[in-house]
Every structure is written in C-alpha cells, then in structure tokens.
TIFI-938609 format. One record per residue (C-alpha): residue number from 1; residue in one letter; x, y, z. Coordinates in Angstrom, 3 decimals. Layout:
N
     n   res         xx         yy         zz
   NUM     A          X          Y          Z
...
END
This chain:
229
     n   res         xx         yy         zz
     1     M      0.108      0.133      0.092
     2     I      1.042      3.671     -0.581
     3     S     -0.030      6.109      1.524
     4     I      0.459     10.063      0.959
     5     D     -0.648     12.293      3.779
     6     R     -0.335     16.197      3.638
     7     V      3.066     16.164      1.362
     8     S      3.862     19.690      0.659
     9     R      6.885     21.364     -1.029
    10     P      7.031     25.027     -1.540
    11     G      5.580     26.210     -4.940
    12     I      5.388     22.808     -6.233
    13     L      3.114     20.552     -3.746
    14     H      0.447     21.849     -1.570
    15     E     -0.760     19.162      1.247
    16     V     -0.948     16.251     -1.428
    17     S     -2.863     13.209     -0.013
    18     F     -4.266      9.988     -1.165
    19     V     -3.882      6.183     -0.785
    20     A     -3.261      3.727     -3.120
    21     R     -4.290      0.077     -2.214
    22     P     -3.242     -3.500     -3.211
    23     G     -5.025     -5.362     -5.976
    24     R     -5.981     -2.098     -7.827
    25     V     -4.255      0.180    -10.283
    26     T     -4.368      3.871     -9.402
    27     G     -4.278      6.608    -11.609
    28     F     -2.381      9.472    -10.728
    29     L     -3.330     12.211    -13.182
    30     G     -2.532     15.537    -13.843
    31     P     -1.681     17.912    -16.845
    32     N      2.432     18.377    -17.294
    33     G      3.642     20.475    -14.511
    34     A      0.931     19.349    -12.188
    35     G      3.366     17.713     -9.532
    36     K      2.820     14.140    -10.242
    37     T      6.622     13.390    -10.691
    38     S      7.727     15.641     -7.806
    39     T      5.296     13.648     -5.670
    40     V      6.740     10.331     -6.980
    41     R     10.434     11.398     -6.264
    42     I      9.285     12.452     -2.724
    43     L      7.824      8.685     -2.263
    44     L     10.677      7.182     -3.615
    45     G     12.958      9.176     -1.407
    46     L     14.725     11.358     -4.365
    47     D     13.559     14.616     -3.136
    48     R     12.775     15.972      0.013
    49     A      9.189     17.174      1.083
    50     A      9.015     20.311      3.456
    51     G      6.261     18.527      5.264
    52     G      3.635     15.273      5.375
    53     T      4.783     12.128      5.192
    54     A      4.676      9.413      1.995
    55     L      5.052      5.806      3.092
    56     I      5.177      2.401      1.180
    57     N      3.698     -0.419      3.375
    58     N      3.727      1.876      6.621
    59     R      7.570      2.685      5.789
    60     A      9.551      5.316      4.262
    61     Y     11.166      4.115      1.478
    62     A     14.893      4.898      2.817
    63     S     14.042      2.809      5.557
    64     W     13.498     -0.880      3.624
    65     P     17.162     -2.499      3.559
    66     R     16.220     -4.303      0.249
    67     P     13.820     -1.868     -1.456
    68     L     13.942     -4.011     -4.495
    69     T     11.860     -6.483     -2.795
    70     V      8.876     -4.042     -1.456
    71     V      8.696     -1.392     -4.191
    72     G      9.746     -1.434     -8.015
    73     A      9.901      2.031     -9.537
    74     L     10.007      3.338    -13.267
    75     L     11.109      6.718    -13.889
    76     D     12.240      8.595    -17.074
    77     G     14.566      6.520    -18.920
    78     S     16.180      2.759    -17.783
    79     G     18.485      4.060    -15.236
    80     A     21.267      1.940    -17.148
    81     H     24.637      3.500    -17.829
    82     R     24.953      3.753    -21.819
    83     A     28.038      1.670    -22.057
    84     R     26.266     -1.186    -20.022
    85     T     24.580     -4.090    -21.694
    86     A     21.141     -4.762    -20.136
    87     R     21.737     -7.827    -18.497
    88     A     24.993     -6.426    -16.708
    89     H     22.729     -3.420    -15.523
    90     L     20.061     -5.830    -14.115
    91     R     22.934     -8.079    -12.684
    92     W     24.342     -5.126    -10.606
    93     L     20.870     -4.191     -9.390
    94     A     20.239     -7.784     -8.493
    95     A     23.282     -8.045     -6.304
    96     S     22.966     -4.815     -4.705
    97     N     19.714     -5.872     -3.119
    98     G     20.824     -9.762     -2.545
    99     L     18.537    -11.258     -5.419
   100     P     19.373    -14.478     -7.026
   101     R     21.381    -13.795    -10.468
   102     G     18.803    -16.019    -12.551
   103     R     16.094    -13.464    -11.856
   104     V     18.008    -11.483    -14.408
   105     G     16.925    -13.802    -17.236
   106     E     13.323    -13.839    -15.928
   107     V     12.529    -10.065    -16.016
   108     L     14.112    -10.003    -19.705
   109     D     11.849    -12.241    -20.613
   110     V      8.695    -10.781    -18.904
   111     V      9.270     -7.286    -20.502
   112     G     10.266     -8.905    -24.042
   113     L     13.515     -8.435    -23.849
   114     A     14.888    -11.715    -23.931
   115     G     16.889    -11.484    -27.009
   116     A     18.491     -8.001    -26.116
   117     G     20.334     -8.791    -22.861
   118     G     23.514     -8.535    -24.355
   119     K     22.810     -5.132    -26.202
   120     R     24.454     -1.888    -24.867
   121     A     21.656      0.606    -23.306
   122     G     22.805      3.025    -25.080
   123     R     21.974      1.272    -28.548
   124     F     18.439      1.153    -26.816
   125     S     15.215      2.888    -28.166
   126     L     13.070      5.043    -26.214
   127     G     10.519      2.090    -26.005
   128     M     13.165     -0.522    -24.989
   129     S     14.782      1.511    -22.180
   130     R     11.098      1.848    -20.871
   131     R     10.941     -2.274    -21.083
   132     L     14.451     -2.336    -19.425
   133     G     13.330     -0.091    -16.627
   134     L     10.411     -1.904    -15.787
   135     A     12.557     -5.239    -15.877
   136     A     14.826     -3.358    -13.116
   137     A     11.624     -2.211    -11.273
   138     L     10.045     -6.241    -11.052
   139     L     13.639     -7.485    -10.124
   140     G     12.550     -8.269     -6.605
   141     D      9.142     -9.148     -7.286
   142     P      7.730     -6.453     -5.445
   143     P      4.376     -6.105     -4.238
   144     V      4.202     -2.400     -5.209
   145     L      4.896     -0.931     -8.276
   146     V      5.507      3.037     -9.145
   147     L      5.336      3.885    -12.742
   148     D      5.743      7.554    -13.828
   149     E      4.742      7.897    -17.325
   150     P      5.158      4.132    -18.387
   151     F      3.630      4.698    -22.048
   152     N      6.388      6.973    -23.052
   153     G      8.138      5.744    -26.106
   154     L      5.900      2.645    -26.546
   155     D      4.602      1.751    -29.838
   156     P      0.766      0.611    -30.140
   157     A      1.881     -3.037    -29.433
   158     G      3.686     -1.846    -26.430
   159     I      0.992      0.119    -25.030
   160     H     -1.456     -3.010    -25.263
   161     W      1.096     -4.890    -23.797
   162     M      1.775     -2.386    -20.676
   163     R     -2.145     -2.231    -20.242
   164     E     -2.340     -5.986    -20.222
   165     F      0.688     -6.041    -17.892
   166     L     -0.738     -3.626    -15.230
   167     R     -4.112     -5.815    -14.925
   168     R     -2.058     -8.926    -14.295
   169     C     -0.162     -7.267    -11.882
   170     A     -3.172     -6.172     -9.946
   171     G     -4.951     -9.254    -10.294
   172     E     -1.614    -10.588     -8.724
   173     G     -2.614     -8.374     -5.602
   174     R      0.074     -5.766     -6.281
   175     T     -0.165     -2.282     -5.407
   176     V      0.140     -0.125     -8.761
   177     L      0.256      3.503     -8.868
   178     L      0.522      4.930    -12.376
   179     S      1.441      8.582    -12.846
   180     S      0.353     10.100    -16.444
   181     H     -1.005     12.999    -18.023
   182     L     -2.649     10.363    -20.461
   183     L     -5.945      8.957    -19.869
   184     D     -6.370      5.917    -22.281
   185     F     -5.669      3.084    -19.692
   186     P     -7.514      1.048    -17.321
   187     V     -7.624      1.987    -13.893
   188     D     -9.605      1.139    -10.755
   189     D     -9.171      4.043     -8.789
   190     V     -7.940      8.002     -9.614
   191     V     -6.309     10.721     -8.134
   192     V     -6.265     14.068     -9.877
   193     I     -3.783     16.765     -9.191
   194     N     -3.587     20.186    -10.787
   195     H     -0.910     23.157     -9.830
   196     G      0.277     21.004     -6.469
   197     R     -3.168     20.395     -5.182
   198     V     -5.404     17.102     -5.265
   199     V     -8.568     18.162     -6.879
   200     A    -10.418     14.625     -6.946
   201     R     -9.722     11.242     -5.632
   202     G    -11.866      7.941     -5.664
   203     T    -12.871      5.299     -7.819
   204     T    -13.225      6.384    -11.596
   205     A    -16.803      6.031    -11.148
   206     E    -16.545      8.390     -8.483
   207     V    -14.400     10.852    -10.277
   208     T    -16.103     10.538    -13.637
   209     G    -19.176     11.464    -11.596
   210     E    -21.857     12.537    -14.205
   211     H    -19.356     13.181    -16.951
   212     D    -19.633     11.206    -19.864
   213     S    -16.015      9.994    -19.687
   214     L    -12.895     10.137    -17.320
   215     E    -11.659     12.414    -20.009
   216     Q    -14.430     14.951    -19.864
   217     A    -14.069     14.976    -15.604
   218     F    -10.368     15.476    -16.125
   219     L    -10.865     18.616    -18.442
   220     S    -13.530     20.089    -15.867
   221     L    -11.601     19.423    -12.790
   222     T     -8.297     20.979    -14.532
   223     G     -9.738     22.989    -16.547
   224     A     -7.404     21.928    -19.337
   225     G     -7.727     22.662    -23.212
   226     A     -7.692     19.618    -25.129
   227     G     -4.557     20.973    -26.847
   228     S     -2.842     21.293    -23.514
   229     W     -2.290     17.590    -22.428
END
C-alpha cells in the first residue's frame, strides 16, 4: 500500500494526500507540470518534502534495507549506463539487493527483452529503454509498483502490452500507482492533481461522476484545453 499524507513542497505541492491500495491500479493524473513527478520522487526518497509523510507499506522508502523487494519504480529512462549491457545492468541491481542472478533472465523475458540482454543500453530505442526500466522494477518481485509515464516511447503494440501487464499485476494483488498525463488506460481508482493540489480522488466511477467519460471529468477538474495535455 502507498500512503501520501499532506505532502508539501513550497511552490510545487500543497498538502497532497491519497492512498493507493493492493490489488488495484491507481491512476495519478494531471496536466504536465501539475506535481505528479515531484510527488513520486518524494515517495521514492529522491526529493525531500517540506512537510507530510510518504510511506510504502507503512515505512519510508529509505528505511527498507532491500527496497527492490518492496517497491519497483519506473521513472524517466532505464537508469542504465549507456555503455552497460541490459543484462549487466540488471545483474548489478540484483547483487545490490541480494537477489538471485537467475532473476535477471526471468525479468528480461517478462518484458520482451530476452533477445536483447547483451545489447548496450545506449543503443536501445526509447521504448526498449522503458522496458529495461520495467525489468529493473520487477527484479525483486515487489508487492508495490510505481510507474511514472510508463507509456512514453511505446508503440501501439507496446501500449497494449503495458495495459495488460498492469491489469495482471493488480490481479496478483500488487499495489500499482501509475502517474500519467494520458487517460487511455484501465484504472480502478483515480487521483487528479492540478497546480500541486489534489482536486479529486476516488474510484473511476466516482471521479467521472455525471460526466460522460473520465476524460471529460479530467478536463473539467483541471480546466485544461484539449491542446494542453
């Protein structure tokens, strides 16, 4: 479970609060610059909040001795050095968290990179880099996944695969938090942020309300024009 409680950062976030629960995909939605990535970075201990708490299974990320076994995160890019092969990158991550070396081949297969393990990360396309980042997130078989704009760089087949993958992860009982400015993916719960403030949260049906679609509700809640997101 993910619990964000009154997280603030001057000029960026204003008492952001929400919960992402196991067995559900929670969409963290907002226009570009709304505060999504800042919230995720605070959750993962990459940035510091001025106030509030951001917990993963009731503990701060930095307090977990083997974080990859608790939460898998996909942020911008793969995180791999351009000169390293995909397999070498994942083996290093596995060793740093005391994970079996055999897990590397398993996650490369899961994300469709089984044949590219010996390729240097610097030669990967954007879509392949996203898949490598996802493989890293899955290494410790974590109960929580945090994905920031996971559809970026994916072709239509990759987007379809990612949608199915997210549903499968939730079906396995994992907590899935998906941050995005896009709306065309299946979610159980929705948190909408705008200008650093949560403007709506609840089930997809609750947030959609009387609107014909989640897209219409999003536009109404954020005041975003069709060309601005």
